[in-house]
N, C-alpha and C positions, 0 to 999 in steps of 0.2 A: 531515385526518390528517396523519401528518410525512411529508413526502418527503426523500429521502435520493440523492445520487447516490453512487454506487461507481466509480471510475475505477482503471482500472488500465493500467500499462507495464512491458511484461515481453519477454524476446528469447526464453526457451526455456520459457516457459509454467505453471515454477512460481508465478508470481505471480498468473496469471490464477486457479490454485487456491484461494490464499490470498483473492483477491476475492470470488470466488465462495461462499465460506464465509461472509466477512464478510455479504455480499448474504443468503444465504439466512437468517443469524443474524435479519439486522434484521429481514427478512420475519417469519420465525417471533415475532419479538416486538410485530409491529402495526404497522411502518413500512412505507409504500410504497417501493422501491429501485429506481433506475434502475442496471444494469450497463453498463458501456461502455469502450471503448479510450480511453485518456487523449488519443491523437491525434484521436479522433473528436468529442470533448466539443465542444458547441455553445457560446460564451461567452456566450449569452444564459441566465442560469442564474437568473432571479428565483423561475422555480417551484419549485427546490429550499429547503428549509429547513436540511439539512447537507450536508455532503458527505465522503468516504473518499476519498485519492488511495493507492494502492498502486502503488509502485515497485518493482524489481527494483535490487539493488546489481553492479555488475562492479568490479574492482578500485578499490573505496572509493569509487566514484560511483553516484549514484541517478540511475536512468533518464531519460535526457535529455527522453521523454516526459512525463515527470511534470513534470520542471521548468519544461517551458515551459507545461504546466496553469496551474501556481504561479503561475506569471512574467505571463500572460494574465490571470487572472481575481484577481486578489490585492486590486485597488481595487474591483471589483466586490462580492468576497465580501465587504466588510469588516463584522465583525457576524456571520457567518456562523459556526455549527459547524463547523469543518474539522478532520479530523484527519489526519496521514501516515502512512503506512507503509512500512518497508524489510524488503524481503525477499532475501536471499542469504547470511548467513552460512553458512558449512558446517559448521555444528555443531549440537548438540540445544539448548546452551544460546543464549537471545538476548541481545541486549546489553541492560545497563544504562544506557550511554548511547550513544544512535543516532548521536552524534555522531562515535564512535570508526569506526562504520563505514562511514558516510556523511557526509561535514562539509557535503555539500550536501541534506542534508535538513533538519539544523539553519536552516541559511540558508532554507531555502523554506520552513520553519515561522515564522521570523521575518517573513518577507515577507508570508503569507498569514493571520498572527495564528493560526496554528494553537491549538486548545486543546490537542493533546496529539500525540505521535509514538508509534511501537510501531516494534521490529525484531523481526522472526520468520524463522528459520531457512531457506535454501532447498533447492533441489535441482537436482542436478547429474546427468546420465545417465552411466553406465559409457563412453561411446562417444559424447560430443557431437561435434557440430560444429565446426570452428576447430580451429588449434594450439594457443592460447593455454586452452580451456576442456578439449580431451584432454590437454593437460599436467597439468591441474589435479585433472583425473577420476583420473588414475593415482593419487592420492594419497587425494581425496575426493571420492568421488564417491557419491552415493546421497540419499537423500530426509531431511531434516531439519527439515521443516516440523511443529510441533507443531498438530495440526486443534485440539484439545481446548482449547490455551492463546487460538487464535485466537477460537474460537467462544465461549470465557469472556470474552475482552474485548470482543469483539462484543455480546454480551447486555449487560455490564454499560452501555457506552454507548448502547445502545437504549432502556435505563431511564431512563438520565438524559436522552434527546431526547424520553422520552414523559412525563417531569416528574413 
């Protein structure tokens, strides 16, 4: 059976939800899945056949835990199917060009030889902690994640991994 790592890096929990949706869809499509925070992923990854790394985007920066994970495992995962996910635009439209959302995502994709990237809307509570988030929330709070789009994307990739 194909074993897949789904790692996530999140500040406010929205990306955790997206990672959970991805993991659940992969499981439902017959894959073994391990869901972990990116900061806790062990560098010995030979038991995984594929990986998904989801990171929140803040101020056009992909979460540092996601970036660090990619950097730590890039050489070891050479040839392993990897997909990177950005979560965070406060819009219902996903970005066709993830580099516009987080340039670091494209650099990470090149470093790890990712098979692909995806960008999904984020979530921001109406009254978040932190001055900057609270300021943004006054105009852009809400849940812009599209669960159906995430699940469809993950299901297509599960079929690709199962061959």
